[in-house]
N, C-alpha and C positions, 0 to 999 in steps of 0.2 A: 574492649569496646570503647572505652572512653578515648584512647588514642586514636581509633579510627573515626569517632565522631569529630574530634578536633581537626583532623586532616580534611575530613569533608566539608566542615565549616569553612575553613580557611579557603578551601578551593571555590566554594560558592560565593562567599563574601568577597574574595579577590576578584572572581569574575564580575560580579555585580558592580564593583568599583569603577569599571569601564563603561557602565551603562546605567548610571544613576539618574538619567533624566527618564523617569518612569513613566512618562505620558507624552503623547503627541496631541492631546486633546485641546482643540481651540478653547473650550470651556474652562480650561485651567487659567486663562486670562483673567478670571473673575476672582475677587477675593484672594484668598491664601493658597488657591488652587484646587485641583480635584481631590477630593476625600478618597483615601485609599481604603479598602475593605478591610476591617478589624476582624480577623478571624483565620483559622487554620484553613488548609486545603481540604480537610474533612468537612469543615462547616461549609465552605464555598461550594464543594461539589453536592451538598444537599440544599441548594437555593440560597444559602446563607444563614441557615437557622443555627442557632447556638443552644437550643433547648435541650439537646441530649448530653448528658455529662456521665462519664464513667471514670474508672480507676487507671485506664491505660492510655487515654487520649488526652492531650492537652487542649484546653478550650480557652482561646484568648478572648472570647465574648463575654465570659461571665467568672469573675474571680472566686465565687463559691466553689468552681471546680477543683481548686487546689486541695480542698479538704474532702476528697472523694472516700468512698467506703473502701475497706481493705478487700483484696481479692479472696474468695473463698477457696478451700482446698489447700494444697500443700506447695503451690507455687512460690509463696513467699512465706512459708511456715504458718500459714493461716492468719497472719497478723500484718506484717509489713506491707505497705503499698510500693510500688516501684517509683524510683525517681525518673521523671520523664523529660526527654530532650526532644526538641523539634526545631527544624530549620527548613526554609522554603525559598522557592524562586519562581517567577512568573515570565513567560514570553507571551507578548501580546501582538497580533496582527490587526491592524485597523484600516478600515476603508473610510475616508472622509468624503461625504457626498453633498454637493451643493446643487443649485438649480442650473449651474453652468458646467459643472464638470465633477471630477472625483480624483482622489489621490490616495495611495496607499502608504502606511508607516509601519514600522516594527520597532518594538522595545523590549528590552530584558531588564527585570529588576529583581533585587534581593527583597524578599517579602517579610521575613521574620526570623528570629533566633530567639529561643526561649528554654527555660529550664524551670521544673517544678519539684520542689523537695518536700516530702511529707514528714512530720514530726508529731507523733501522737495524734490528737485529735485536730492538730493544725497542719496547714500546708502553705508553703511559700512558693511565690512565683516570681521570676525576673526575666527580663527580655528586652529587645530592641526590635522596633518595627517602623516603617514609613508611616506618617500621619497624613501628609497630603503631598502632592506633586505638581510641579509647574513645567511645562514644555510646550511652547506654541510658537507659531509664525503665522501672522495674520496679515493679509494685504486688503487695503481698502481701495477699491477700484470704482471710479465714477461712471456716469452714463455713457461716457466716450470711451470706455475700456482703458482709461488711462489711471496708472497707479498713483494715488494721492497721499496715502499714508501706509507705513509698514511697521507692525508692532512684533516684538519677539520677547521671550521670557524663558526663564529656567529657575530651578531651585525647588523649594519645598521645605516641609517640617518632618523631622523625626521624633520618635517617642521612645523614651527609656521608661520602663515601668518596673515597679516593686510592688508585689501583692501579697495579701495574707487571707487565708480561708480558714474557717473554724467549723467543725462539725458538731453542731448542737446535739442532734439525735442522730440515729441511723437514717431517718427520713429527711432531715432538715439541715442544710448547710447554708453559710453566710460568707462573705468576703468583701474585700475592698482593694482596689489598685490605686497606688499613687503614681501618677504619670507625670513625668518632666518633658515638656514639648521644646523642641529647639530647631533652629534652621534660619533660612533667609529666602527671601522671593525677590528676583531681579526682573526688572522690566526695561525694554528699550523701545523708544518711540521716535521715528523719523518722518516728518512731513516733507515729501518730495516736491520741489520747486522745478519749474521749467522756464525756460527763455520764452520770449514772444515767438520764436521760431518753432517752439515745441521741443527744443533740445533740453536734457537733464542739465541743470546747473552743477557744475563740478564740485563745488564746496558748499557743504549744507551743514544744518545744526541737528545734533542727535540728543535727545533727552533720555537720561538714564537715571532710574529709580532703584534703590535697594533698601529693603526693611530686614533687619535682623531681629528675629522675634525669640522669645522664650517665656516659659511660665508654667505652672502647676495646675492640674486639675485631678479630680477624683472620679472613680467609677465603682459603685456599690452593687453587690449581687446577692441574690438568694436563690437557692434550689430546694424544691420539695419533691419527693419521690415516694411512691407507696404503691404496694401490689394490690391491684384491685381484683384479681383471680389468682390461681396457682401461677400462671405463666405471664399474665399481663401486668405491666408496671405502667403507672401514670407518672409523668414528669411535668413540672411546672417551673418555670423560671421567670425572673424579673431582674432588670439592671437598670440603674439610673445614674447619670452623670450630670451633675449640677452645672449650671453655667459658671464660666470662669473668665478671668482676664489674662491676656498675654502682654507683656511689654514689647514694645515696637520701637526700636531706634532706627530712624529713616535718614536717608541722604539722597540728594538730588544733585545731578551735575549736567552741564550743557557743554558738549564738545563739537568741535569742528571736525568733519569727516569728509573725505573724498569719495564721491559716488561714481561707481563705473556706469558709463551711459548706456552699455548694452545689457548688463546683468542686474543692474542697480544694487550691486553689492557694495558694502561700505568699507572704508579703511580708516582707523582713528588716526588723528594727527596729535601733536603735543599741546594744542590748545584746548584747555578745560576750565570751566567756570564753576565753582560750587554755589549752589543756591542757599540762600539764607532762610532755611526752614524754622529757625527759631523765631524769626520775625513774624511768622504766621501760625506759630504755635503747632507746628508739624514735625519737629525735631524728635520728640518723644512722645508717643501716643499710647493709648491703651485699646487692645483688640478684644472684642467680646466674643468668646465662644459660646454658643447656644447650648442649652440643656438637651439630654437625650434620654428617653425612656423606652425600653423594650420589654415586651410581655410575651412569653410563649407557653405552649402547651403541647405535649405529644404523648403518644401510647404506643407500646409494643412489648415484644418479648425480647429483653436485652441481648440475648445470645443468638437471636435469629433475625428479627426485624424491628423496624421502627418507623413511624411517621409523625411528623410534627408540623407545627405552624408558628410563626412569629411575627409580631406586629410592632414596628419601631416608630416612634415619633420624636421630631426634633423641631425646637422652637427656632428655626432658622431665621425667622423675621428679627430676632434679637441681634444677629450677627452684624457688628459695626466696626468700622475704623475710617476715619476720614481720609487717610492715605489712599485706600483701595477703592473709594466711592467713584462712580461714574454716572453719566446721565442716562444710559440706556439699559441699565440692569438694577434690579431690586431683588429682595429676598422674602420669600413666604414660608411659612411652616411646612416642613418636609415630612414625609411619611413613606413607610415601605412595608410591603407584606411578602413573606417568604413562606413556602411550603416545601418540605423535602423529607427524605427518609433513606434508610439503607436496608440491605437484605443480605444475610449470611447463609448459605445453604446448610453447612454443618461447620460450626466454629472449631469443633474438637476432633475433626476427622483425621484418621491417622494414614488414609490413603486417599489419593484425589486432591492435589493441591488447590484446584479450582473450588473445591467445596469450602475452603477456609477464607477465600477471597471475599472481601466486603464490596458489594456493589451499591453505589449511591446515586442519586438523582434528585432534582429539585428545580423550582423556578422561582423568580420574584419579580415584583413590579414596584417601582419607586417614583415618587415625585421628589426630585432632588432639592427643591427649594429655591433653585435659581429661576429667576424670571428675566427674559430678555425681550425687549420690544413688546411686552405684553404677552409672551409665549412662555408658558411653564415648561421647564426642560424635564422631561421624563425619561425613565430608563427601565428596559425590560430585558431580563436574561433567563437562560435556561441551561442547566448544568448537569454533567455526569462525572462519575468518578470511580476509581478502583482503589481498594486498600489491599496491597500485596504483602502477605506475611514474609519477613526476613528474620534470619538468625533463629535462636532457640525458640522452640515451640512454647515453652514456658513463660517467656517474657512478652509475647504478643507485639513484638515491634513490627513496624510497617513501612513500606515505601508507598506513599500515596500519590496517585495521578489523577488530575482533574481536567476537564475540557468544558469551558464555558462560551456560549453564543449569546450575543446581546445587541442591543440598539440603545443609543443615547441621542437624545436632541431631535430636531425637526428641520426640514428645509423650508418652512413657512418664514416669512419676514426676511428672506435671503439669509437664513441661518444654516447651520450645517448639521447634518446627520452623521453620527458615527455608527457602523456597524463593526463590531470587534469579536475577535476570537481569542480567548485566553487559554493558554496551556500551563497548567500548574504542577509542580513537582515538589514533594517534601519527603523528609524522613522523620518518622516518629519513633524514636528508640526508648526503650526502657531499661533500667538498670537495677541491680540489687544492692544497692549501698547498704542497706540496713538488714540484710538477710541474717537470721539468727542461726548461726551455725553451731553443730553438735560435734563435740570431740569425744574419743573413745580412748 
């Protein structure tokens, strides 16, 4: 199974390498880009909640999940928990709508690759996932329908994490993730100039900015579960990521470009000037990542159904970096509420494959914290998903499919509203690395 898993990972990651501009959102122009959802397809298909933790599913939202309880019965000799692998990707179709028209874009991106290894009361998690994504092209058109500025950007930050979970009691687990964030944000700006006759000037100046960022941050998690009746289990979770700093090494260049008068596409020439950012104290700066707190609660029969809710608060007003500041945007504190759950007709059915399928659904509403022209950018999403059993019945591996419909932004103040559809796919595979074998 491990060989098959490696082949699958290489295939997905190799495909994603050709499509790592994981967004076409104009809102990725601001700050360090659009924040990517931190969670599995299972989480995402339930509105984004991370309150449900068990021994057979990876949970990227809470490091306490690495120390889940052992499975009961003989699946792993009643003691050993499975080693969990998961890998995922997303395809997104977005309609960008303004007061004057609309456009459609498509993107595909690798979402995450992670492994969790149990060792006694401890559990270890390792993985890679995108943290932010930048990908936009914005045209500034004046009242005479003439293009006066063109902005474009690409890049984003990735995150490598190593986590540790510990089971204090059968009901209480804690954990911590150590995250290393790295990547770059690239922005181009062109002010289009015209002759007195209205013709585009052939040679113009383009400004290019690049920031290479890296730094560490932590994420703490706790999970408490208890049976309130013979069948009903109450789950509560909390995570907290303290504010942290990223190092930002910045460059700015000005280059002469030739501009096509009909398409306004540019071609770089050999004439480039490096700006002296050290003279204005912008060569090396610190970027402040805000703190994030999430609290969740849910109830259900773990082998049949579950419903939960989660509230997330982020001190986005603390976000700062002089390189990314502009005159039309600010940040306020962000918040998100998510509600979701799952249903399994009969998880241990010996006939009727559909009875073992996990059916998921949920929704969420968020204030992203980004404010543009005094308009708070909000987001709403509704999601559905399926967990399809694959492989050995005793290992509870799944192929997970998710579908999310959502809206981000507004057309007020000549801004852009995004209507998006996300199709998510993942493999959640379990292996018996630590099975206790009996020899005769």
